LUMSE-495551 format. One record per residue: x, y, z of N, C-alpha, C, O in turn. Coordinates in steps of 0.02 Angstrom, whole numbers, plus 50000, padded with zeros to 5 digits. Example, Ala and Ser with C-alpha at 12.3 -4.5 7.8 and 13.67 -1.06 7.14 Angstrom:
2
506604971650390506154977550390506604983550390507124983450423506424988850354506844994750357506455000250394506705005750402
//
This chain:
438
509675152149166509705147249221509005144849240508895138949252508545149649244507855147749260507545143349207507165138749222507725144649143507455140549088507695133349095507305128749087508345132549110508615125749118508285122249177508105116349173508195125849232507885122949291507165120749276506955115349296506795124949241506095123349224506065117349178505605113249184506535116749131506545110849087506675104549127506365099349115507145104949174507275099149217506655097249257506485091449265506315102449282505705101149321505175097849279504825093349303505105099949217504615096949171504795089749156504355085449152505445088349147505655081449134505515076949195505295071249187505645079649254505495075849315504745074449320504535068949338504345079449304503615078749306503385073449257502965069249273503655073749195503455068849144503655061749164503265057049155504255061049192504485054449214504035051749270503865045849270503855056149317503405053949371502745051449344502495046249366502445055149297501795053249272501815046649234501355042549238502365045549196502435039249159502495033449207502165028249199502925034149258503005028849307502365027749347502175022049362502035033249365501425032949406500865028949372500455025849406500845028949306500335025249269500355017749284499845014349281500955015149299501045007949306501135005749379501264999849392501085010349425501185008649496500555005349524500005007749514500644999849560500094996349592500004998949664500455002049692499424997449693499295000149760499754997349813499925000949860499984990949810500464988749861501104992749860501394994249913501334994649800501944998649795501835005549826502265008049863501265008549812501105015149840501065014749916501305019149951500755009349941500705008450014501395007750045501535010650098501835003950012502515003150039502885009750038503235011350086502815013649985503145020149981502875024850035503255028750064502225024450048501925028750100502215026950169502345031350210502315020550182502595018350246503315020850252503515023350305503705020150199504405022550200504425030150210504825032650249503985033750175503965040950182503765043050253504055047750281503285039550281503085040950350503655039850399503745043750446504035034450388504605033150432505125038650425505425040650474505235041050364505715046550352505505052850389505925056250419504855054350389504615060350423504685059750499504785064750533504645053650524504695052750596505405052350621505555054450677505865049650581506525047850605507085052550583507635052150609506945057050536507475061450513507315068750530506735070650540507845072750533507765079850551507355083450497506885087050513507545082550434507175085950381506455083450377505995087250361506365076950390505695074350390505255077550442504675079150430505545078450502505155081750556505025089050539504495091850556505505092250505505385099150483504815099450433504375103750438504805094750385504265094450336503595093350370503095096350352503585088950421502965087650458502725093950494502125095250497503195097750522503005103850558502705109050510502195112050525503035110050453502775114850404502105112650377501655116750366502025106150367501385103450342500835104650393500275106650375500975103550457500475104550510500255111850512499665113350522500735116450503500555123550503500105125150444499615128750451500275122450385499865123750326499165120950332498685124250312499115114950360498445111950368498025115750418497415115950412498345118750467497975122450517497645128750488497185131550517497895130950431497605137050399497085135350346496825139950314496925128950337496445127050285495755130150297495395131650250495575131050361494915133950375494865141050347494335143150324495415144750349495405151450321495405151350244495215156350212495605145750215495615145050142495115139850119495225136350069494555139250156494075133950142493785134450072493695129350038493635140550050493325141349984493775139049928493565135049886494395141549927494865139649874495055132249878495145128949827495105129549939495265122449947494695118149922494805112749893494075120449933493495116649910493475116249834493245111349805493715121549801493735121549728494175115849703493995112349655494745114949735495205109449716494875102649727494885098349684494575101749786494265095349803493695093649756493655088149730493255098549745492665097249702492885096249629492615091949595493375100049606493615099249538493905092349526493745089149476494325090149572494625083449565494095078049573494125072949539493615079049619493075074149627492675073449563492475067949545492565079049527492215078749463492595074749412492295070749375493245075749408493665071949362493615064449377493495060449332493725062749439493725055649459493035052549448492975046949423492505056149467491835053449460491655051949388491405046549372491805056649343491645055649272492085050149242491835045949205492725050249259493185045149232492965038149254492915033649212492835037249318492645030649344491985028449313491905022549297491515033049306490865031249277490935028849205490625023849186491325032349165491415030449095491795023849089491615019649047492305022949130492665016649128492235010949153492285005249129491795012349203491345007149228490845005049175490634999249173490655009749131490205008049076490545003049030490254998149010491175004449012491544999948968491654993149000491584988048966491834993049064491944986649098491304982549104491304976549095490744986049119490104982549124489894979449058489644973849055490004983249004489844980848937490264974648921490004969548898490924975148933491374969648916491214963448958491214957948932491094964349022490954958649065490314955049046490264948949051489814958949025489184955849004489294951248945489004945748942489704953348897489844949048839490304943248856490204937648834490824944648897491314939448912491014933648950491234927948942490524934948993490234929549032489664926048996489334921749024489554927948932489014924748894489204917748872488794913248872489844916748854490054910348828490374905848880490394907548939490614900048856490974895248899491474891548855491434891848794491944888148887492454884548848492244877448830492624873848799491634875448849491384868848828490804869448779490444864548767490714875348750490244876248695490614879748639491074883648650490404878348577490734881248519490214884048471489654881548468490404889148435489974892148385490314891548317490904892948309489924889548267490174888448199489804893248153489194893548153490184897048114489904901848066490224901047998490724897447991489944904247949490244904147883490944907147886491074911847923491404904347847492084906647847492134914047829491814916447783492554917647868492654924747856492154929247888492174935347879491694926447927491174930547959491424932948027491664928948068491374939448038491604942248102491094941248158491274941348217490464940248139489934939448189489354935648158489334934548098488874933848200488294930048176487894933948124487644931048076487834940448135487414944348089487704944748019487354946347972488354943148012488674943247947488724936347916488974935547860488484931347952488574924447930487924921647901487374922747927487994918047846487434914347816487684907447799488104906547754487434902447834487624895547821487054892047784486474892147805487234888847728486734885147690486514878847727486854876547773485934876247706485634870547741486104864547743486144861147794486464863247689486914857447687487454857947741487614852947773487724863847750488244864847801487944864047871488264861247916487344866547880487014866147945486894858847964486934857148023486764854547916486644847547930487294843847946487304839247987487844845947914488484842447922488794843747990489084839148021488754849848015489104851748076488944847248136489414845148170488314845548150488174841248208488454834248203488424830448252488714832248145488994825548138489734825248159490024819848160490024830948175490734831248192490864827948260490414827848302491464825348271491624822248336491694827448391491834833348377491604825248453491704829648509491074832948535491094836348587490504832148500489874835248522489524830748572489464824648562489304833648627488934829948678488254827748650488004830748603487974822548679487324819948657486844819748716487034819048774486194820348699485684820248751485494813048768485804808348744484984812348810484784805648834484534801148778484534795048784484324804248723484084800348666484624799148614484504796348561485234801348629485794800348583485854805448529486254804648483485454810848531485494816048480486054820948498486154822548557486424823348447486944828348462486634834848487486124837148460486934837748537486674844048565486964849748523487484852648538486594851348470486814856448423486204860648404485674857948390486284867248403485724871648391485864876248331486214881348339485584874648272485634879248216485194885348230484604884548248485464891448222485104897448243485134902848190485614903248151484624907048189484584912648144484504919048185484154919048236484824924448164484804930648201484564936248154484844937248100484034939748175483764945248135483604951048181483564950348242483524956948151483354962948189482594963848190482264962748139482334965748246481614967148253481534973848289481934975548333481034977548270480894984048302480314983448350479794980548333480404986148410479884986048461479844992848495480344996448497479264994648521479205001048558479645001048619479674996248657479985006648630480425007348688480005009048749479575013348746480135005648804479755006848865479905013848892480485015748899479385017648906479465024348932479625029548879479725035348896479655027648815479805032348762479175035348732478625034148756479265039248679478705042148643478285036548611478545031148600477645037948597477215032748569477485029448505477385023548493477835033448464478095030748401478845029048405479145027448353479145029448464479865028048471479975020548474479685017048516480405018148430480565011048428481315009948434481715014248417481495004148460482195002248464482294995448432481814991948418482914993648420483074987448387483234982048439483644983048483482914976348432483044970648475483264964748433483044964048376483694960648460483934954848423483464948948433483364946548488483174946748378482724940948377483134934848355483404934748300483164929948398483544923848384483064918048372482674916248416483094915148314482714909148299483124902948318483674901948294482844898848362483214893148389482804886748382482194886948371483154881148389482824874648390482754872048461482904875548509482534865848466482384862948532483014861848574482984861448635483604861348540484214860048577484544866448605485044866048640484254872248589484554878548612484594878848688485064881648716484094876048721484084876148795484614871448823484914872948875484724865748790485234861048814485934863648803486384862248842486034867548749486684870648736486854875648790487434876548808486344878948817486444884148868486044882348931485524885348944486284877548968485894875249027485814880449082485374879749124486234885749081486174890949132485564895349120485364899049165485284895149061484714899449044484074896249072483924890549058483714900149112483124897449147482504901749132482544907849126481944898349125481294901849119481084904249188481034900149234480974910749196480784913449261480054915549264479794917249317479724915649207479004917149204478714914049141479034914249088478124911149146477804908149088478114901549070478284897449113478194900349005478424893848980478844894748917478914900248891479124889148893479494889348830479004889748772478444887248776479234892848717478804893348658478694886348627479104881848637478144885548592477984879348557478264879448487478134884148450478664874448467478944874348400478394874748347477874871548353478514878748295478034879548240477524885048252477144886748207477504887748313477024893048329477374899848332477974900248344476974905148320477254911848327477224914048400476824918148421477674910948438477724912248510478434914348526478914912348493478494918248579479144921148597479304920048670478864920248713479944918748684480214919348751480684925348750481084925948704480634929648799481014935948799481494936048858481334933748912482084938848846482574939648900482344945048948481984949648929482554944449011482344949349061482614956349047482304961349065483194956749014483464963248994483044966448940482914972448943482844962448891482414965048838481734967148865481444972148843481484963448914480844965248944480874971948980480394975748979481454973449011481534979949044481604985548993481404991249007481864984048935482014989248886481414990848841481334996648821481014985948825480484986748775479794985648806479704981848853479304989048777478614988648802478254982548773478404980248718477774979948812477344974748787477634967748787477374963448752478164966548826478474959948825478304955848887478714952048912477694956748913477454952648968477104946448941476784946748889477174940748975476834934748952476084935948941475754938848984475834933548885475134934548866475014940348819474494940648786475504945048814475434950648768475644948648697476034944048687475384952348650475564951248579475974957048554475834962848570476474955548513476894960648481476924959148406476824953448385477054964348367477084963548294477804963248271478194967948281477994957648241478664956648213478594954248142478264949248129478914957748095478884955648025478184955247998478024950647961477764960148015477074960447992476654954548017476124953047988476874951248069476494945648098476414946948173476844949948205475864944548200475744944948272476054938948307475924933248290476454940448357476774935248397476544935948470476414941448493476494930348504476274930348574476864928948619477234924148610476954933248669477474932148719477214926948769476684927848799477584921448776477354916148821477804914948880477614911448927478414917848879478874916548935479424921748939479554925348891479734922048998480304926449010480874922149037480764917949081481474923149009482044919249033482594923849061482614929849047483024920849101483584924449131484224920449118484244914449129484734923949096485384920749085485954924649118486504922149124485804931049138486294935349169486904936549125487464937049150486794937049061487324938649013487004942148953486454944748958487354942248897487104945948838486444943148811486064946748780486314936748823485694933748797485074936748830484524936148803485154939848888484594943148921484284948548878483714950448889484664951148830484434956648788484074954248725483864958248684484014947648717483714944848656483004942548668482774941848725482654941248613482014937648614482084931548569482414931848517481784926048590481864919648556481204917248528480664918148557481264914148469480684910948439480914904748401481504903448395480434900948374480594894948336480974896848272480774901448236481534893348258481964895148203481604894748136481674899248095481234889448124480874888748060480364894348051480284896947996480014896048103479504901248099479814908048088479564912048048480374909448122480724915748112480984916148040480914921348008481284910748016481554910647948481004911747897481114915147847480424908747908479864909647862479604916747863479454919547810479554919647922479294926447928479754931547894479524936247862480414930547901480894935247874481204932847808481704935647785480904927747778481094925247712481834923447708482194925547663482054919447756482744917247757482824910047733483374907347733482284906947712482314900247686482574895247737482394895547796483004890647714483284885547759483974887347785484294883247819484224893247770484884895347793484864897047867484334898347896485444896947898485514898847968486144903247975486584903147932486164907048029486744911348040487324907448072487904908848057487164902748115487684899148151487404892548178486804891348177487864888548202487694882448238488084882548303488704882648303487734882448359488054882248425487994875248453487444872448454488564872348476488564865448498488824864948569489214869048592488594859748603488844858048669489364852648661489214847348634489974853848685490514848948678490514844248737490224845648790490854838648729490904833848784491334836548840491294834248897491734841548825492154844848875492604849848840492654849848779492944854048878493394858948848493944855748805494164858648755494154849748824494684846348787494464843948719494884842248677493814843648706493564841148642493564846448588493454844948529493704852748607493644858248558494154857548501493974858548443494774855848517495294855448465495104850348412495174851648352494884844348432494694839148384494084841248344494044839948284493604844448377493004846748343493174851948289492934851448232493584856648306493784861848258494184858848200494074860648142494644854248216495054851148164494624847048116494754847048056494114843648142493684839648099493294844048050493224842247992493044849648073492674854248029493144857347977492954858147919493764859047998494234862147951494444857147897494594859047841494464850647914494674845547866494114843247820494254839847771493504844947835492934842647795492884847047732492774853047737492964844047672492954848047610492264851047595492214855547553491754848647627491074851247614490954857847650490464861347637491394859547697491274865347740491804870747729492394869347718491574876947733492024882747737491764886947795491384891647786492004885147854491734888247915492294890547960492864888347955492124894948006492564897048060492264894548126491654894648135492694892248170492464889348233492824892648291493434893748289492444894248343492724897148405492344894348464491764892348457492674894148521492264892948581491834899148591492024904648571491264898348621490824904148632491154909148680491014915148676491594906648724491944911148769492394915948730492404921948743492774913248682493204917348640492804921848594492974927648583492264919148566491864922948518491584929248550491654934748523491254928548607490954934448639491484939048669491374945048674492054936248689492604940448712492844944948657492984950848668492914942248596493124946348539492614951648522492794957248503491974950048529491444954848513491474960948560491254966348542491734959848620491744965348669492344970048660492334975648685492864967848625493484971548623493424978448592493644983448621493114978848533493084985148497492704990548535492964996048545492094989048557491684993948592491994995748660491965001548680492274990848695492594992348759493174997148750493275001648791493564996148697494125000648684493885007748670494175012548694493335008248630493055014848616492825018348679492965024248690492475014648722492235017548785492815019648830492775024748864493335015648831493915017348873494265023648847494455028048885494355023948781494665029948752494245036048765494505041448781493585035348759493145040948773493205043148846493225049148860493225038348892493285040048963493935043648978493935048649014494485041048951495135044148965495185051048933495465055648962494905051848872494925058348839494535063648879494785069148891493925061848899493525066548939493875067949006493885073649029494155062649036494515063549099495115068249092495235072349136495485067649037496065071949026495855079249019496165083749047495315080348980495085087248971494885090249038495065095949053494515086449078494315088949144494915089549191494945094149232495395084949184495985085149228496395091449216496665094249264496435093649154496805099849139496495105649177496855109749207495835106049176495495111349214495625110749288495725115749322495615104549314495735103449386496455105349405496575108049459496935103949361497635105749374497705113249380498035115749426497395116949333497435124249337497105126849400497345131749430496555123649420496235125649483496695124549543496735128749587497045118749543497505117249598498105122049597498315124449649498365123549537498915128249531498725135049559499095138149597498145137449538497915144049560497835144249637498045149049669497535138949664497425138649736498085138449775498175142049824498555134249752499175133449789499645139449780500005141249826499645142449721500035148549713499775154049760500165157749791499105154549765498815159449811498995157849883499135162349923498995151349901499175149349969499895151049984500055153350039500335149749935501045151249945501145158849953501525161049995500795162749911500865170049915500635172649983500945177150012500075169850009499815172250073500255170050132500225173150185500665164950122501085162350175501825163950162502265160950193501955168550116502655169950096503085171950156503635169350164502835176450199503225178750256503335173150306503865172450337502805169050314502865163350361503395158450336503805156050375503385156850271503875152150243504575155150248505055151650264504645161750234505295164950238505565164850309506155163850319505125165850357505335165650428505595158650446506105158050480505245153550424505455146650438506145145350408506565142150439506245147650347506895146550315507435150550350508005148350354507265156550375507765160750409507995157650474508565158950496507575153550506507775150550569508055143450561508155139850609508185141550498508535135250487508175129950446508465124750432507545131050426507185126350385507455126850313507495132250285507635121150283507905121150216507345120750164506765119950181507535121350100507045121250046506655114850039506045115150031506985108850041506615102550031506025101550079505485099550056506085102950144505495102150188504915106650168504335104750174505075112750142504545117250120504195114350059503585114450055504595111850011504305108849951503855103049970503285102449947504105098650013503715092750033503085094750069502565091650060503115099950111502525102150148501975104650101501395102850108502165108850052501675111250004501385105549963500785105249950501825100949943501595095149904501115090849944500615088549918501275089650008500845085550049500155088750057499645085350056500145095350066499505098750073499085097950010498485096550014499405098749951499035098049888498805090849878498245089649855499245086149893499075079149884498505077049931498095072749913498495079949990497945078450037497275080850008496785077250010497275086949981496665089449949496465085049890495875083549880496965082849851496825078449794496555071749818496105068949787496835069149872496595062749899495865063249920495465058849906495695068749955494995069749975494535070149914493995067349913494765073849862494375074349801494295067549767493745065949743494835063649765494795057049734494325052349770493935048749739494365052449837493915048249877493185050349868492745046049863493065056849867492385059349857492115057449788491555055049783492525058449736492305056649669492175049249661491685047249629492625045149689492525037849685491905035649722491545031249698491775038649781491185036849819490545038649781490075034649778490535044549752489945046649713489835042049653489275039949639490375040349618490325035949560490055029049581489635026149546490305026549638490065019949661489335020149682488945015649665489145025349719488455025749742487955026649685487415023849686488145030649635487675032449581487685027249525487155025649498488275024749507488325020849445488425013449454488285009649407488665011149511488785003949518488115000149514487675001249555488054995749465487434992149454486924995749412486404992949396487075001949392486605005849350486545002349282487045000649251485925001349260485794997649198485725002449139485365007449143486065000849085486025004849024485995000048965486044993948973485895002848906485884998648846486185002548788486165008648786486474998748742486775001748683486784996548628486684990648640486894998848567486974994148512487634990448522488154993548531487604983848522488194979848535488534977848470488214976548420489204977748473489584975548415489414968248398489364964148443489324966748336489174959948315488454957948323488284952148314488014962548341487304961048348486894965948308487154970748280486244964748305485794969348271485294972348321484784975248301485424971548385484974974048435485354977348492485964977248495484974980348537485274983748594485474978648647485114973848661486054979948677486294975648731486194979248797486424984848806485844976048842485744978748909486294976248955486444970248957486604980848991487154978949035487154983649096486844988949095487514981549148487554985449210488254988249217488754984849204488294994549239488944997649253489284993649309488954991149355489944993049305490314989249355490874993649383491404994349352490754996549442491265000649475491664996049521491474994649578492224993649494492634988749530493164992349572493314998149560493464988749621494024991649659494594993949614494924998949630494714990349560495254992349514495114999149483495565003249476494485000349463494315006849434494355012349486494575017849471494155010949548494205015949600494935017649613495105023449626495375012749610496085014049619496355018249561496765022849572496135016849500496335020949443496115028249453496495032849439495505029149475495265035949488495675039449541495815045349535495855035749594496265038649647496965040449622497245045549642497235036349578497885037949549497855044349507498305048449509497305045149470497215051349431497185057349479497485062549466496815056649534496745062149581497425064149610497595070049613497825059149630498475060649659498955063549607499375067749623498895061249544499305064049491499135071449480499575075649471498495073049481498285080049474498555084149532498785089749522498515081349593498775084849651499535085949646499785091249665499895081049620500615081649613500795087249564501215091449578500455087249506500585092349455500385099249482500755104149473499815099549515499565105949539499965108749597499945114849609500325104549634500695106949692501435107949680501775111449717501705104749627502425104849616502705111849604503165113949638502415115449557502685122049539502605127149596503075130849609502015127549628501975132049686502465130149742502735134549775502575123649753503035121449805503745123549789504105125949833503955122649727504625124649707504705132149711505235134549732504195135849693504225143149697504325145349770504715149849784503955142049815504015143849886504715142549912504985146449951505015136949890505685135049914506225139549885506745140549917506115142149825506635146149792506555153649802506985157549782506015155749834505895162849845506425165649893506495163149948506795170749872507305173649916507005175749983506465178749985507355174350037507095175850104506975183250113506455185250140507425187450090507345194650099506755197250061506385201650085506645194550000506065196749960505425194649993504945198549996505395188550019504785185950050504615189850113504035191050127505125191750151504995195450213504705202350200504355205150243504855205250142504595211850125503865211650100503525216750098503635205350078502955204650051502445205150107502555202850163501875208050090501335208750138500945202150142500465201650180
//
């Protein structure tokens, strides 16, 4: 009989956890209001409230064991939210890089710019397609670009420690294609010269990228002449003249991609169709918004899986901590619970009271963990090798309200699992047996 009951209990627990994964905060708030009304307006609800009040009044005597539950759950939530915030920050940095009125053209079958090599003839043909915006002189706003890896000393690292930065060779139209990109120090590089403009993210990551300093790239000395800000993935790049970069790295007249400014979002379909119909070209075309969004998917998924895996491992430990604490609490209050049942309190109010006590501890732990994660990691800047690039991407952690809610849901789920079995044990303990316990 006990085996069947335990199996039913496990099935109920599994069903709760599956449903809980998809519950939104308005639903939880509505359920809390309904539950509060039940406790106020019904006899059993008032009994559950009375038992809960008695249990909470003894928390001071159980402060040590209760703190273990709170701190354990806070650790789970803090680590989970921090890891998920890293993935969200990474994805958002890439997603906001593009727009729906700019398009990127690469060699057919290329997953990213670093895998693409477009011959000179193709590079010349692309700007002739319809739908491309033109500047005041009537020239198409199209920027053939080359992307290569460059090694630079890492700021704050060992003297010989170097990191990989993405060097982008661009033409004069690169600035018009990306009007949001602004020079915040110094000036734009001079075409034909070994001069660099560096993103503010790259400047934070690597040493020697102040205007006026010289750095060695491809066995040549380059002068940093400006710093730009774009508040997206381009902040992690350094820019130079496309012809000079291609000459330094022996890339000839080929380019990795052509980025164009369209007359509007509606012009994209005609632009893509014209390139697909041109027999001289074998290219793939995307809006830059879609292109950078796709680049973020793989790494974001890895970071999310890593966060959930680490969170699960820690959550198991927190559940055992909650189980141990609540079983001990039930054992110490066995005579009290038996007395309540002997004078007319039924099993359900006892179960609900134990569950409420555990869920309250879990809620405190979740709030503490979320607060610590927000204070420590929100806006924290990190860098990693980005998918589809050859350099490190600098991005900021993003602790959003959605992530905090996810962390709180994990905390409450841990509290539910950790309190269910002790609560059921308390409700099923024979009154005569409990009264004999010390």
